[in-house]
MMTF fields as JSON, N, C-alpha, C and O atoms, coordinates in Angstrom:
{
  "mmtfVersion": "1.0.0",
  "mmtfProducer": "UNKNOWN",
  "numBonds": 391,
  "numAtoms": 392,
  "numGroups": 98,
  "numChains": 1,
  "numModels": 1,
  "chainsPerModel": [1],
  "groupsPerChain": [98],
  "chainIdList": ["A"],
  "bondAtomList": [4, 2, 8, 6, 12, 10, 16, 14, 20, 18, 24, 22, 28, 26, 32, 30, 36, 34, 40, 38, 44, 42, 48, 46, 52, 50, 56, 54, 60, 58, 64, 62, 68, 66, 72, 70, 76, 74, 80, 78, 84, 82, 88, 86, 92, 90, 96, 94, 100, 98, 104, 102, 108, 106, 112, 110, 116, 114, 120, 118, 124, 122, 128, 126, 132, 130, 136, 134, 140, 138, 144, 142, 148, 146, 152, 150, 156, 154, 160, 158, 164, 162, 168, 166, 172, 170, 176, 174, 180, 178, 184, 182, 188, 186, 192, 190, 196, 194, 200, 198, 204, 202, 208, 206, 212, 210, 216, 214, 220, 218, 224, 222, 228, 226, 232, 230, 236, 234, 240, 238, 244, 242, 248, 246, 252, 250, 256, 254, 260, 258, 264, 262, 268, 266, 272, 270, 276, 274, 280, 278, 284, 282, 288, 286, 292, 290, 296, 294, 300, 298, 304, 302, 308, 306, 312, 310, 316, 314, 320, 318, 324, 322, 328, 326, 332, 330, 336, 334, 340, 338, 344, 342, 348, 346, 352, 350, 356, 354, 360, 358, 364, 362, 368, 366, 372, 370, 376, 374, 380, 378, 384, 382, 388, 386],
  "bondOrderList": [1, 1, 1, 1, 1, 1, 1, 1, 1, 1, 1, 1, 1, 1, 1, 1, 1, 1, 1, 1, 1, 1, 1, 1, 1, 1, 1, 1, 1, 1, 1, 1, 1, 1, 1, 1, 1, 1, 1, 1, 1, 1, 1, 1, 1, 1, 1, 1, 1, 1, 1, 1, 1, 1, 1, 1, 1, 1, 1, 1, 1, 1, 1, 1, 1, 1, 1, 1, 1, 1, 1, 1, 1, 1, 1, 1, 1, 1, 1, 1, 1, 1, 1, 1, 1, 1, 1, 1, 1, 1, 1, 1, 1, 1, 1, 1, 1],
  "groupList": [{"groupName": "MET", "atomNameList": ["N", "CA", "C", "O"], "elementList": ["N", "C", "C", "O"], "formalChargeList": [0, 0, 0, 0], "bondAtomList": [1, 0, 2, 1, 3, 2], "bondOrderList": [1, 1, 2], "singleLetterCode": "M", "chemCompType": "L-PEPTIDE LINKING"}, {"groupName": "THR", "atomNameList": ["N", "CA", "C", "O"], "elementList": ["N", "C", "C", "O"], "formalChargeList": [0, 0, 0, 0], "bondAtomList": [1, 0, 2, 1, 3, 2], "bondOrderList": [1, 1, 2], "singleLetterCode": "T", "chemCompType": "L-PEPTIDE LINKING"}, {"groupName": "GLN", "atomNameList": ["N", "CA", "C", "O"], "elementList": ["N", "C", "C", "O"], "formalChargeList": [0, 0, 0, 0], "bondAtomList": [1, 0, 2, 1, 3, 2], "bondOrderList": [1, 1, 2], "singleLetterCode": "Q", "chemCompType": "L-PEPTIDE LINKING"}, {"groupName": "PRO", "atomNameList": ["N", "CA", "C", "O"], "elementList": ["N", "C", "C", "O"], "formalChargeList": [0, 0, 0, 0], "bondAtomList": [1, 0, 2, 1, 3, 2], "bondOrderList": [1, 1, 2], "singleLetterCode": "P", "chemCompType": "L-PEPTIDE LINKING"}, {"groupName": "ALA", "atomNameList": ["N", "CA", "C", "O"], "elementList": ["N", "C", "C", "O"], "formalChargeList": [0, 0, 0, 0], "bondAtomList": [1, 0, 2, 1, 3, 2], "bondOrderList": [1, 1, 2], "singleLetterCode": "A", "chemCompType": "L-PEPTIDE LINKING"}, {"groupName": "ARG", "atomNameList": ["N", "CA", "C", "O"], "elementList": ["N", "C", "C", "O"], "formalChargeList": [0, 0, 0, 0], "bondAtomList": [1, 0, 2, 1, 3, 2], "bondOrderList": [1, 1, 2], "singleLetterCode": "R", "chemCompType": "L-PEPTIDE LINKING"}, {"groupName": "ASN", "atomNameList": ["N", "CA", "C", "O"], "elementList": ["N", "C", "C", "O"], "formalChargeList": [0, 0, 0, 0], "bondAtomList": [1, 0, 2, 1, 3, 2], "bondOrderList": [1, 1, 2], "singleLetterCode": "N", "chemCompType": "L-PEPTIDE LINKING"}, {"groupName": "GLU", "atomNameList": ["N", "CA", "C", "O"], "elementList": ["N", "C", "C", "O"], "formalChargeList": [0, 0, 0, 0], "bondAtomList": [1, 0, 2, 1, 3, 2], "bondOrderList": [1, 1, 2], "singleLetterCode": "E", "chemCompType": "L-PEPTIDE LINKING"}, {"groupName": "LEU", "atomNameList": ["N", "CA", "C", "O"], "elementList": ["N", "C", "C", "O"], "formalChargeList": [0, 0, 0, 0], "bondAtomList": [1, 0, 2, 1, 3, 2], "bondOrderList": [1, 1, 2], "singleLetterCode": "L", "chemCompType": "L-PEPTIDE LINKING"}, {"groupName": "ILE", "atomNameList": ["N", "CA", "C", "O"], "elementList": ["N", "C", "C", "O"], "formalChargeList": [0, 0, 0, 0], "bondAtomList": [1, 0, 2, 1, 3, 2], "bondOrderList": [1, 1, 2], "singleLetterCode": "I", "chemCompType": "L-PEPTIDE LINKING"}, {"groupName": "ASP", "atomNameList": ["N", "CA", "C", "O"], "elementList": ["N", "C", "C", "O"], "formalChargeList": [0, 0, 0, 0], "bondAtomList": [1, 0, 2, 1, 3, 2], "bondOrderList": [1, 1, 2], "singleLetterCode": "D", "chemCompType": "L-PEPTIDE LINKING"}, {"groupName": "GLY", "atomNameList": ["N", "CA", "C", "O"], "elementList": ["N", "C", "C", "O"], "formalChargeList": [0, 0, 0, 0], "bondAtomList": [1, 0, 2, 1, 3, 2], "bondOrderList": [1, 1, 2], "singleLetterCode": "G", "chemCompType": "PEPTIDE LINKING"}, {"groupName": "VAL", "atomNameList": ["N", "CA", "C", "O"], "elementList": ["N", "C", "C", "O"], "formalChargeList": [0, 0, 0, 0], "bondAtomList": [1, 0, 2, 1, 3, 2], "bondOrderList": [1, 1, 2], "singleLetterCode": "V", "chemCompType": "L-PEPTIDE LINKING"}, {"groupName": "PHE", "atomNameList": ["N", "CA", "C", "O"], "elementList": ["N", "C", "C", "O"], "formalChargeList": [0, 0, 0, 0], "bondAtomList": [1, 0, 2, 1, 3, 2], "bondOrderList": [1, 1, 2], "singleLetterCode": "F", "chemCompType": "L-PEPTIDE LINKING"}, {"groupName": "SER", "atomNameList": ["N", "CA", "C", "O"], "elementList": ["N", "C", "C", "O"], "formalChargeList": [0, 0, 0, 0], "bondAtomList": [1, 0, 2, 1, 3, 2], "bondOrderList": [1, 1, 2], "singleLetterCode": "S", "chemCompType": "L-PEPTIDE LINKING"}, {"groupName": "CYS", "atomNameList": ["N", "CA", "C", "O"], "elementList": ["N", "C", "C", "O"], "formalChargeList": [0, 0, 0, 0], "bondAtomList": [1, 0, 2, 1, 3, 2], "bondOrderList": [1, 1, 2], "singleLetterCode": "C", "chemCompType": "L-PEPTIDE LINKING"}, {"groupName": "TRP", "atomNameList": ["N", "CA", "C", "O"], "elementList": ["N", "C", "C", "O"], "formalChargeList": [0, 0, 0, 0], "bondAtomList": [1, 0, 2, 1, 3, 2], "bondOrderList": [1, 1, 2], "singleLetterCode": "W", "chemCompType": "L-PEPTIDE LINKING"}, {"groupName": "TYR", "atomNameList": ["N", "CA", "C", "O"], "elementList": ["N", "C", "C", "O"], "formalChargeList": [0, 0, 0, 0], "bondAtomList": [1, 0, 2, 1, 3, 2], "bondOrderList": [1, 1, 2], "singleLetterCode": "Y", "chemCompType": "L-PEPTIDE LINKING"}, {"groupName": "HIS", "atomNameList": ["N", "CA", "C", "O"], "elementList": ["N", "C", "C", "O"], "formalChargeList": [0, 0, 0, 0], "bondAtomList": [1, 0, 2, 1, 3, 2], "bondOrderList": [1, 1, 2], "singleLetterCode": "H", "chemCompType": "L-PEPTIDE LINKING"}],
  "groupTypeList": [0, 1, 2, 3, 4, 3, 4, 3, 5, 4, 4, 6, 7, 1, 1, 8, 7, 3, 4, 4, 8, 5, 8, 8, 5, 7, 9, 4, 5, 4, 10, 1, 11, 2, 11, 12, 12, 13, 12, 14, 4, 3, 15, 11, 5, 16, 5, 8, 10, 11, 1, 4, 17, 12, 12, 4, 10, 5, 1, 13, 17, 3, 8, 10, 10, 4, 11, 17, 12, 10, 12, 11, 6, 11, 5, 1, 10, 3, 12, 5, 9, 1, 18, 4, 11, 5, 4, 18, 8, 12, 4, 8, 10, 4, 5, 4, 12, 4],
  "groupIdList": [1, 2, 3, 4, 5, 6, 7, 8, 9, 10, 11, 12, 13, 14, 15, 16, 17, 18, 19, 20, 21, 22, 23, 24, 25, 26, 27, 28, 29, 30, 31, 32, 33, 34, 35, 36, 37, 38, 39, 40, 41, 42, 43, 44, 45, 46, 47, 48, 49, 50, 51, 52, 53, 54, 55, 56, 57, 58, 59, 60, 61, 62, 63, 64, 65, 66, 67, 68, 69, 70, 71, 72, 73, 74, 75, 76, 77, 78, 79, 80, 81, 82, 83, 84, 85, 86, 87, 88, 89, 90, 91, 92, 93, 94, 95, 96, 97, 98],
  "secStructList": [7, 7, 7, 7, 7, 7, 7, 7, 7, 7, 6, 6, 7, 7, 7, 7, 7, 2, 2, 2, 2, 2, 2, 2, 2, 2, 2, 2, 2, 2, 7, 1, 1, 1, 7, 5, 7, 3, 3, 3, 3, 6, 6, 6, 3, 3, 3, 3, 6, 6, 1, 1, 7, 3, 3, 3, 4, 4, 4, 4, 2, 2, 2, 2, 2, 6, 6, 1, 3, 3, 7, 6, 6, 1, 1, 1, 1, 7, 5, 3, 3, 7, 2, 2, 2, 2, 2, 2, 2, 2, 2, 2, 2, 2, 2, 2, 2, 7],
  "xCoordList": [140.107, 141.316, 141.831, 141.066, 143.007, 143.608, 144.629, 145.272, 144.731, 145.624, 146.765, 146.572, 147.98, 149.123, 148.77, 148.088, 149.299, 149.101, 149.984, 151.124, 149.588, 150.418, 151.61, 151.614, 152.664, 153.959, 153.701, 152.929, 154.264, 154.118, 154.653, 155.682, 153.979, 154.303, 155.489, 155.589, 156.254, 157.168, 156.27, 155.194, 156.816, 156.03, 155.759, 154.806, 156.666, 156.548, 155.961, 155.981, 155.425, 154.93, 153.434, 152.568, 153.164, 151.81, 150.964, 151.297, 149.712, 148.743, 147.891, 147.259, 147.816, 147.153, 145.806, 145.634, 144.785, 143.582, 143.856, 144.798, 142.954, 143.198, 143.319, 144.145, 142.5, 142.624, 143.865, 144.368, 144.507, 145.837, 146.948, 147.906, 146.702, 147.852, 147.81, 148.855, 146.619, 146.609, 147.25, 147.963, 146.949, 147.533, 148.957, 149.64, 149.497, 150.942, 151.517, 152.499, 150.872, 151.402, 151.432, 152.437, 150.23, 150.214, 151.235, 151.807, 151.584, 152.558, 153.951, 154.794, 154.107, 155.452, 155.714, 156.828, 154.5, 154.635, 155.072, 155.939, 154.379, 154.612, 155.757, 156.225, 156.205, 157.367, 158.551, 158.963, 159.208, 160.477, 161.64, 162.789, 161.298, 162.288, 161.947, 162.561, 160.957, 160.51, 159.288, 158.931, 158.615, 157.285, 156.238, 156.513, 155.013, 153.838, 152.853, 152.706, 152.188, 151.249, 149.79, 149.35, 149.112, 147.725, 147.05, 147.559, 145.844, 145.133, 143.873, 143.247, 143.413, 142.206, 141.034, 140.893, 140.119, 138.917, 137.861, 138.13, 136.543, 135.4, 135.34, 135.831, 134.706, 134.331, 135.398, 135.281, 136.493, 137.515, 138.351, 138.835, 138.438, 139.297, 140.405, 140.448, 141.379, 142.48, 142.74, 142.624, 143.108, 143.153, 144.72, 145.318, 145.278, 146.604, 146.676, 145.986, 147.559, 147.665, 147.888, 148.689, 147.129, 147.357, 146.726, 146.996, 145.889, 145.146, 143.722, 143.352, 142.954, 141.618, 141.607, 140.529, 142.669, 142.778, 142.482, 143.23, 141.388, 140.942, 140.925, 140.482, 141.389, 141.425, 140.947, 141.08, 140.431, 139.901, 141.078, 142.154, 140.919, 141.889, 142.394, 143.6, 141.558, 141.925, 142.807, 143.431, 142.835, 143.506, 145.16, 145.984, 145.463, 146.902, 147.492, 148.678, 146.532, 146.953, 147.635, 148.637, 147.255, 148.031, 149.356, 150.284, 149.492, 150.809, 151.714, 152.914, 151.145, 152.051, 152.401, 153.558, 151.492, 151.711, 152.872, 153.662, 152.87, 153.753, 155.098, 155.998, 155.173, 156.355, 156.521, 157.637, 155.665, 155.779, 155.722, 156.167, 155.196, 155.182, 155.572, 155.52, 156.002, 156.269, 155.313, 155.497, 154.274, 153.205, 153.63, 152.859, 154.858, 155.184, 154.304, 154.105, 153.798, 152.994, 151.39, 150.482, 151.222, 149.794, 148.873, 147.762, 149.378, 148.383, 149.058, 148.545, 150.192, 150.799, 152.113, 152.592, 152.687, 153.906, 153.674, 152.605, 154.592, 154.428, 154.597, 155.345, 153.923, 153.969, 154.999, 154.996, 155.974, 157.025, 157.001, 156.715, 157.322, 157.37, 158.742, 159.762, 158.725, 160.036, 160.747, 160.187, 161.929, 162.622, 161.743, 161.54, 161.205, 160.399, 159.142, 158.703, 158.573, 157.408, 157.84, 157.144, 158.815, 159.331, 159.733, 159.483, 160.313, 160.741, 159.418, 159.385, 158.352, 157.078, 156.567, 156.15, 156.58, 156.026, 156.913, 156.464, 158.169, 159.031, 158.846, 158.928, 158.577, 158.195, 156.897, 156.761, 156.063, 154.598, 154.748, 154.194, 155.397, 155.465, 156.367, 156.132, 157.336, 158.131, 157.273, 157.385, 156.464, 155.518, 154.457, 154.045, 154.075, 153.043, 153.471, 152.686, 154.908, 155.459, 155.891, 155.942, 156.189, 156.644, 155.406, 155.528],
  "yCoordList": [108.672, 108.44, 109.666, 110.149, 110.229, 111.359, 111.024, 109.974, 111.836, 111.607, 112.687, 113.819, 112.213, 113.158, 114.226, 114.031, 115.388, 116.58, 116.386, 115.967, 116.646, 116.594, 117.385, 118.521, 116.87, 117.644, 118.866, 118.791, 120.002, 121.264, 121.17, 120.535, 121.797, 121.799, 123.077, 124.062, 122.834, 123.831, 124.989, 124.743, 126.33, 127.478, 127.632, 128.297, 126.966, 127.168, 125.853, 125.769, 124.809, 123.674, 123.757, 124.231, 123.312, 123.321, 122.313, 121.128, 122.792, 121.811, 121.179, 121.948, 120.0, 119.297, 118.799, 118.291, 118.898, 118.105, 116.708, 116.294, 115.936, 114.4, 113.882, 113.012, 114.41, 114.028, 114.335, 113.485, 115.523, 116.01, 115.06, 114.608, 114.839, 113.973, 112.575, 111.955, 112.077, 110.755, 110.689, 109.749, 111.767, 111.809, 111.98, 111.483, 112.649, 112.771, 111.455, 111.076, 110.668, 109.37, 108.458, 107.78, 108.375, 107.564, 107.861, 106.919, 109.116, 109.464, 109.027, 108.472, 109.349, 108.791, 107.311, 106.826, 106.55, 105.185, 104.747, 103.896, 105.419, 104.87, 105.452, 104.894, 106.685, 107.232, 106.603, 106.635, 105.957, 105.428, 106.347, 105.925, 107.383, 108.307, 108.726, 109.654, 108.03, 108.38, 109.169, 109.705, 109.27, 109.961, 108.881, 107.708, 109.345, 108.548, 109.151, 110.374, 108.41, 108.985, 108.852, 107.857, 110.071, 110.169, 110.226, 110.891, 109.497, 109.425, 110.243, 110.117, 111.11, 111.827, 111.004, 109.982, 111.361, 110.658, 111.604, 112.796, 111.174, 112.102, 112.98, 112.677, 114.088, 115.13, 115.74, 116.001, 115.975, 116.938, 115.987, 116.406, 114.743, 113.756, 113.23, 113.388, 112.565, 111.953, 110.611, 110.522, 109.526, 108.283, 107.805, 107.818, 107.434, 106.894, 105.76, 104.776, 105.772, 104.758, 103.507, 103.439, 102.419, 101.058, 100.749, 99.775, 101.699, 101.457, 102.044, 102.69, 101.769, 102.279, 103.63, 104.177, 104.116, 105.414, 106.654, 106.987, 107.311, 108.486, 109.721, 109.641, 110.819, 111.935, 113.241, 113.346, 114.127, 115.519, 116.322, 116.308, 116.963, 117.841, 118.843, 119.064, 119.386, 120.415, 119.951, 120.745, 118.586, 118.033, 118.179, 118.096, 118.384, 118.614, 119.992, 120.121, 121.065, 122.355, 122.572, 123.287, 122.062, 122.61, 121.84, 122.333, 120.71, 119.992, 120.653, 120.771, 121.102, 121.912, 123.199, 123.595, 123.956, 125.191, 125.122, 126.05, 124.112, 123.966, 123.355, 123.171, 123.046, 122.447, 120.952, 120.456, 120.314, 118.926, 117.92, 116.775, 118.386, 117.626, 118.544, 119.769, 117.842, 118.59, 118.02, 116.874, 118.795, 118.353, 118.516, 118.206, 119.004, 119.112, 120.125, 121.225, 119.895, 120.709, 120.559, 121.127, 119.728, 119.471, 118.522, 118.249, 118.015, 117.347, 115.845, 114.752, 116.043, 114.708, 114.285, 113.174, 115.149, 114.956, 113.952, 114.032, 113.049, 112.286, 113.237, 114.214, 112.905, 113.647, 113.159, 111.972, 114.038, 113.466, 114.169, 115.358, 113.331, 113.868, 114.631, 114.215, 115.645, 116.287, 116.018, 115.39, 116.514, 116.271, 116.895, 116.258, 118.104, 118.623, 117.869, 117.89, 117.178, 116.355, 115.083, 114.713, 114.512, 113.324, 113.792, 113.11, 114.886, 115.407, 115.675, 115.481, 116.113, 116.306, 115.107, 115.077, 114.096, 112.816, 112.134, 111.474, 112.419, 111.884, 112.654, 112.047, 114.089, 114.813, 114.355, 114.227, 114.145, 113.774, 112.313, 112.07, 111.462, 110.04, 110.103, 109.326, 110.998, 111.015, 111.636, 111.276, 112.545, 113.247, 112.171, 112.187, 111.297, 110.368, 109.305, 108.764, 108.926, 107.997, 108.638, 107.939, 109.88, 110.408, 110.62, 111.054],
  "zCoordList": [110.353, 109.76, 109.014, 108.179, 109.194, 108.607, 107.468, 107.481, 106.616, 105.492, 105.598, 106.041, 105.141, 105.173, 104.179, 103.173, 104.55, 103.602, 102.394, 102.6, 101.124, 100.064, 99.994, 100.469, 99.424, 99.321, 98.551, 97.596, 98.858, 98.059, 96.759, 96.529, 95.856, 94.555, 94.289, 95.021, 93.2, 93.004, 92.388, 91.842, 92.522, 92.175, 90.736, 90.328, 89.89, 88.53, 87.788, 86.56, 88.637, 88.243, 87.742, 88.477, 86.547, 85.991, 86.493, 86.494, 86.986, 87.416, 86.314, 85.59, 86.133, 84.974, 85.311, 86.419, 84.431, 84.672, 84.472, 83.797, 85.115, 84.943, 83.521, 83.242, 82.619, 81.24, 80.645, 79.91, 80.858, 80.339, 80.997, 80.369, 82.251, 83.023, 82.414, 82.219, 82.115, 81.536, 80.155, 79.806, 79.367, 78.006, 78.045, 77.15, 79.013, 79.31, 79.529, 78.891, 80.508, 80.774, 79.68, 79.467, 78.841, 77.619, 76.706, 76.158, 76.432, 75.494, 76.012, 75.306, 77.375, 77.866, 77.853, 77.651, 78.108, 77.961, 76.608, 76.411, 75.646, 74.248, 73.44, 72.447, 73.962, 73.113, 73.473, 74.632, 72.45, 72.874, 72.107, 71.973, 71.72, 71.137, 69.658, 69.132, 68.987, 67.803, 67.758, 66.709, 68.859, 68.899, 68.793, 68.536, 69.006, 68.902, 67.934, 67.935, 67.132, 66.063, 66.673, 67.248, 66.432, 66.809, 65.423, 64.521, 65.24, 64.095, 64.253, 65.306, 63.271, 63.462, 63.691, 63.021, 64.625, 64.969, 64.955, 65.103, 64.774, 64.818, 66.022, 67.109, 65.756, 66.807, 67.588, 68.786, 66.858, 67.279, 68.307, 69.358, 67.876, 68.847, 68.088, 66.868, 68.778, 68.246, 68.96, 70.183, 68.149, 68.581, 68.528, 67.452, 69.59, 69.629, 68.793, 69.064, 67.632, 66.684, 67.407, 68.339, 66.955, 67.398, 68.814, 69.516, 69.083, 70.519, 70.397, 69.416, 71.47, 71.477, 72.295, 72.524, 72.691, 73.461, 72.597, 71.678, 72.919, 72.173, 73.081, 74.227, 72.591, 73.485, 72.687, 71.467, 73.425, 72.786, 72.238, 72.838, 71.21, 70.624, 71.772, 71.879, 72.539, 73.5, 74.646, 75.348, 74.813, 75.877, 75.605, 76.516, 74.355, 74.006, 74.46, 74.762, 74.487, 74.694, 75.963, 75.929, 77.11, 78.257, 78.329, 78.971, 77.735, 77.622, 76.701, 76.947, 75.61, 74.639, 75.215, 75.072, 75.892, 76.449, 77.679, 77.851, 78.366, 79.381, 79.008, 79.828, 77.682, 77.108, 77.476, 77.327, 77.869, 78.233, 77.007, 77.094, 75.968, 74.595, 73.556, 73.663, 72.452, 71.218, 70.149, 69.739, 69.67, 68.787, 67.41, 66.502, 67.156, 65.852, 64.989, 65.506, 63.826, 63.1, 63.512, 62.905, 64.604, 65.022, 64.35, 64.803, 63.227, 62.476, 61.986, 62.226, 61.324, 60.819, 61.494, 61.267, 62.306, 62.953, 64.175, 64.78, 64.547, 65.787, 67.007, 66.99, 67.943, 69.251, 70.124, 70.447, 70.585, 71.431, 72.812, 72.955, 73.802, 75.126, 75.297, 74.748, 75.999, 76.206, 77.624, 78.524, 77.717, 78.982, 80.052, 81.086, 79.875, 80.906, 81.323, 82.473, 80.276, 80.475, 81.294, 82.24, 80.989, 81.782, 83.222, 84.216, 83.264, 84.745, 85.54, 86.755, 84.859, 85.54, 86.114, 87.272, 85.34, 85.779, 86.958, 87.896, 86.718, 87.882, 89.18, 90.247, 89.142, 90.227, 90.855, 92.071, 90.068, 90.529, 91.15, 92.222, 90.571, 91.097, 92.45, 93.376, 92.512, 93.691, 94.876, 96.048, 94.453, 95.578, 96.096, 97.256, 95.208, 95.475, 96.349, 97.127, 96.234, 97.205, 98.527, 99.539, 98.558, 99.875, 100.753, 101.899]
}
């Protein structure tokens, strides 16, 4: 059984590790415009407030570097998904359907 070749990526599109992609999807799902709050957890991790979802601090770096999320001051500000972050997810989902 053969599988179709994946659609080509845009030259400027960032490739994300699975953990970073999941984090981006979690933020997109929870952010209704006010951002989402992450609470400090042990061992350099953050927990999405009101959930059991916990993520390592370093997982935010590629999302912030690519401009997909706005982490504010990185400690107490809510994390917001940017237009670029939503557009990235739309492009990934469109490619998965094609």
